[in-house]
C-alpha positions in Angstrom: 0.1 0.0 0.1 1.2 3.5 -0.9 2.1 5.5 2.2 2.7 9.5 1.8 4.7 10.5 4.8 4.4 14.2 6.2 6.5 16.8 4.7 6.0 19.8 6.7 5.4 18.2 10.1 7.8 20.2 12.5 7.9 23.3 10.3 4.2 24.4 9.5 2.7 22.4 12.5 4.4 20.5 15.4 5.5 17.0 14.9 5.1 15.9 18.7 2.5 16.2 21.5 2.6 20.0 21.2 0.3 19.5 17.8 -2.6 17.9 20.3 -2.3 20.7 22.7 -2.3 23.3 19.8 -5.3 21.7 18.3 -7.1 21.6 21.7 -6.6 25.5 22.3 -8.0 25.9 18.7 -11.0 23.9 19.5 -11.5 25.3 23.3 -14.7 26.5 22.3 -16.1 23.6 20.3 -19.8 22.2 20.6 -21.3 18.7 20.0 -21.0 16.9 16.8 -24.0 17.5 14.7 -26.2 15.3 12.3 -27.7 18.2 10.3 -25.0 17.6 7.1 -25.9 20.9 5.6 -22.2 22.0 4.9 -21.3 20.8 1.4 -17.8 22.7 1.1 -15.3 24.7 3.0 -12.6 27.0 2.6 -9.5 26.8 4.9 -5.7 28.4 4.8 -2.7 26.2 4.8 0.2 28.4 6.2 1.9 27.7 9.5 -0.4 27.0 12.3 1.0 30.0 14.2 -0.3 32.1 11.6 -3.6 30.7 10.0 -4.4 27.5 12.3 -6.8 29.2 14.3 -8.7 30.5 11.4 -8.6 27.1 9.6 -10.0 25.7 12.7 -13.4 27.8 12.3 -14.0 25.8 9.3 -13.4 22.4 10.9 -15.2 23.4 13.8 -18.3 24.4 11.6 -18.0 20.9 9.9 -17.8 19.1 13.2 -21.0 20.8 14.6 -22.7 20.2 11.2 -21.8 16.5 11.1 -18.8 14.5 9.6 -19.1 13.2 6.1 -17.7 9.6 4.7 -15.3 11.5 2.4 -13.3 14.9 2.1 -12.3 15.9 -1.3 -9.3 18.1 -0.9 -8.2 20.7 -3.2 -4.9 22.6 -2.7 -2.6 24.5 -5.0 0.6 23.0 -6.1 3.4 25.1 -5.1 6.3 22.9 -5.9 5.6 22.3 -9.6 6.3 18.7 -9.4 3.8 16.3 -11.4 0.6 16.3 -13.1 -1.0 19.8 -13.4 -4.0 18.4 -12.1 -3.1 15.4 -9.7 -5.4 13.4 -7.8 -3.8 11.0 -5.2 -4.2 7.4 -6.5 -4.7 5.5 -3.2 -3.0 4.5 0.0 -2.6 6.2 3.1 -1.6 9.7 4.3 0.3 9.9 7.6 0.5 12.6 10.1 1.7 12.8 13.7 -1.8 12.1 14.5 -1.9 8.8 12.4 -2.7 7.5 9.1 -5.9 8.7 6.8 -7.2 6.4 4.0 -7.3 7.6 0.6 -10.9 6.8 -1.0 -9.3 5.0 -4.1 -12.6 4.4 -5.7 -13.7 7.7 -5.7 -10.3 9.1 -6.8 -10.3 6.9 -10.2 -13.9 7.5 -10.5 -13.1 11.6 -10.6 -10.3 11.1 -13.0 -12.6 9.4 -15.5 -15.6 11.8 -14.9 -13.3 14.8 -15.4 -11.2 14.0 -18.4 -8.3 16.5 -17.5 -7.2 15.3 -14.1 -4.7 12.5 -13.8 -4.1 9.6 -11.1 -0.5 11.1 -9.6 1.2 11.0 -6.6 4.4 13.0 -7.4 2.5 16.4 -7.4 1.8 15.6 -3.4 5.1 14.3 -2.3 6.4 17.7 -1.1 3.3 19.7 -1.2 2.0 21.5 2.3 -1.3 22.8 1.1 -3.1 19.6 1.8 -1.2 17.9 4.2 -1.6 20.9 6.8 -5.5 20.2 6.7 -5.3 16.5 8.0 -4.5 17.1 11.7 -7.6 19.3 12.1 -9.9 16.4 10.8 -7.9 13.7 12.6 -8.2 15.3 15.9 -11.9 16.0 15.5 -12.6 12.6 14.2 -10.6 11.1 17.1 -12.9 13.0 19.5 -15.9 10.7 18.6 -14.3 7.7 17.2 -15.2 8.5 13.6 -13.5 7.3 10.5 -13.1 9.1 7.1 -11.4 8.9 3.9 -9.6 11.8 1.7 -9.2 12.2 -2.0 -6.3 14.8 -2.3 -6.4 16.9 -5.5 -3.1 19.0 -6.0 -3.8 21.8 -8.9 -1.1 23.5 -10.7 -3.5 24.8 -13.2 -6.2 26.9 -12.0 -8.8 28.6 -14.0 -12.7 28.8 -14.5 -12.9 25.9 -16.8 -10.8 23.6 -14.2 -12.8 24.8 -11.8 -16.3 24.0 -13.5 -15.0 20.5 -14.6 -13.7 19.6 -11.3 -16.6 20.8 -9.0 -18.9 18.9 -11.5 -16.8 15.9 -11.5 -17.0 15.6 -7.8 -20.5 16.0 -7.6 -21.5 13.4 -10.4 -19.3 10.9 -8.9 -20.3 11.2 -5.2 -23.7 10.8 -6.6 -22.9 7.8 -8.8 -21.2 6.0 -5.9 -23.6 7.5 -3.1 -20.6 9.0 -1.0 -21.6 11.6 1.4 -18.6 14.1 0.4 -17.5 17.5 1.8 -15.2 19.7 -0.5 -12.1 21.5 1.3 -10.5 24.4 -0.6 -7.1 24.8 0.9 -5.9 28.4 -0.2 -4.5 31.8 1.1 -5.4 35.1 -0.1 -3.5 38.0 -0.7 0.4 37.4 -0.7 1.9 41.1 -0.1 5.5 42.4 0.4 9.0 42.3 -1.0 9.5 38.7 0.0 6.7 37.8 -2.5 8.0 40.7 -5.1 4.6 41.9 -5.0 3.9 45.4 -3.7 1.0 47.0 -5.7 0.4 49.7 -3.1 2.2 51.5 -0.5 0.9 52.4 3.0 1.7 52.9 6.4 2.5 49.5 8.4 -0.4 50.1 10.6 -2.7 50.8 7.5 -1.4 47.5 5.3 -3.6 44.9 6.9 -6.6 47.1 6.2 -5.9 47.6 2.8 -4.9 44.0 2.2 -8.4 43.0 3.9 -9.9 45.2 1.3 -8.5 43.7 -1.7 -9.5 40.1 -0.1 -12.9 41.0 0.5 -13.6 41.8 -3.2 -12.6 38.2 -4.0 -14.3 36.8 -0.9 -17.6 38.5 -1.7 -17.7 36.8 -5.0 -17.1 33.4 -3.3 -20.0 34.2 -0.7 -22.2 35.0 -3.7 -21.3 31.5 -5.5 -19.8 33.6 -8.4 -16.9 31.7 -9.8 -16.4 33.7 -12.6 -16.8 36.7 -11.0 -13.9 35.8 -8.5 -11.8 34.7 -11.4 -12.6 38.4 -13.1 -11.7 40.2 -9.7 -8.6 38.3 -9.3 -7.3 39.0 -12.7 -8.6 42.8 -12.7 -6.7 43.4 -9.4 -3.7 41.3 -9.9 -4.8 39.5 -6.8 -2.1 36.8 -5.5 -4.7 34.4 -4.1 -2.8 30.9 -4.4 -5.8 28.7 -4.8 -8.6 30.2 -6.8 -9.1 26.7 -8.8 -9.8 24.6 -5.9 -12.0 27.4 -4.3 -14.1 27.7 -7.6 -14.4 23.6 -7.7 -15.6 23.9 -4.2 -18.2 26.6 -5.1 -19.4 24.7 -8.0 -19.8 21.3 -6.1 -21.7 23.0 -3.2 -24.0 24.6 -5.8 -24.7 21.5 -7.5 -25.3 19.8 -4.2 -28.0 22.1 -3.0 -25.8 24.7 -1.3 -27.7 28.2 -1.2 -25.6 30.1 1.7 -22.3 30.9 2.4 -20.6 32.5 5.4 -17.5 33.9 6.2 -16.4 32.4 9.4 -13.0 34.1 10.4 -10.7 36.4 8.5 -7.0 37.5 9.6 -3.5 38.4 8.2 -0.3 37.3 9.1 0.7 40.6 10.4 -1.3 40.1 13.4 1.3 37.6 14.5 4.5 38.5 12.8 4.0 42.5 12.6 6.2 42.4 9.7 5.5 44.3 6.5 8.1 42.2 4.4 5.4 39.6 3.8 1.8 39.6 4.6 -0.8 37.0 3.6 -4.4 36.8 4.3 -6.4 34.1 5.5 -9.9 33.2 5.5 -12.4 30.5 6.4 -15.8 30.1 4.6 -18.5 27.4 4.9 -21.1 27.0 2.3 -24.3 25.2 3.2 -27.2 23.9 1.7 
């Protein structure tokens, strides 16, 4: 059986007992596991937990209180450039410090077949962090209730409206065909600002920058909350916005819309500046839930 070992444990998130302590802190306000199952998709950031962990936890808290599905299809941007432009992990298990998670290989293979533009490929996932960092949140919450879940990781090096529409539709079709209860997670960070990223589209005092970045991010977020995939991509292009995972977000919106979602909620927003106080690199983070 193929095993995907953690690439960023010990850097993006703790690799030891501190991980559980951190997750307990993030989820200190969590309620009971629900049974409603209204949430069809969620958006969560993928930076180091010190910067975006609490924001990501808001997505997973909402899912937990709504009720756990059988399978999470997790879209994340491919930052490494390795592998297929649209890479679906074929099967086996993913390992984190909290244990193993099984890949839903049947759904993965069906997704590739239904899509026509995706490939079964593990190389794109080998060193990529954007999906890996989501798993400890799910593992911690599933363990609380003795629940099990499976995943279908999808790394996107190619991201546009057509890709989003194709993948969102394909996930919906195969979930229906296989009778799977699926929630889609779109892993993305929003604005990347500063000399470290080689991107300084506007100047402002240090204390004004987070507000300016928030303005730019909210122009994109409003499109997501309106289920407007084309509008989101148009806004990104118009502004030169540096959101890194629009393809996955678009696919999540398409899937949620097809599966009956009618409302979207911004659960939390912050920037890395709140922690680092550095203007050399500022990134925006948002958690969003899409419900039927």
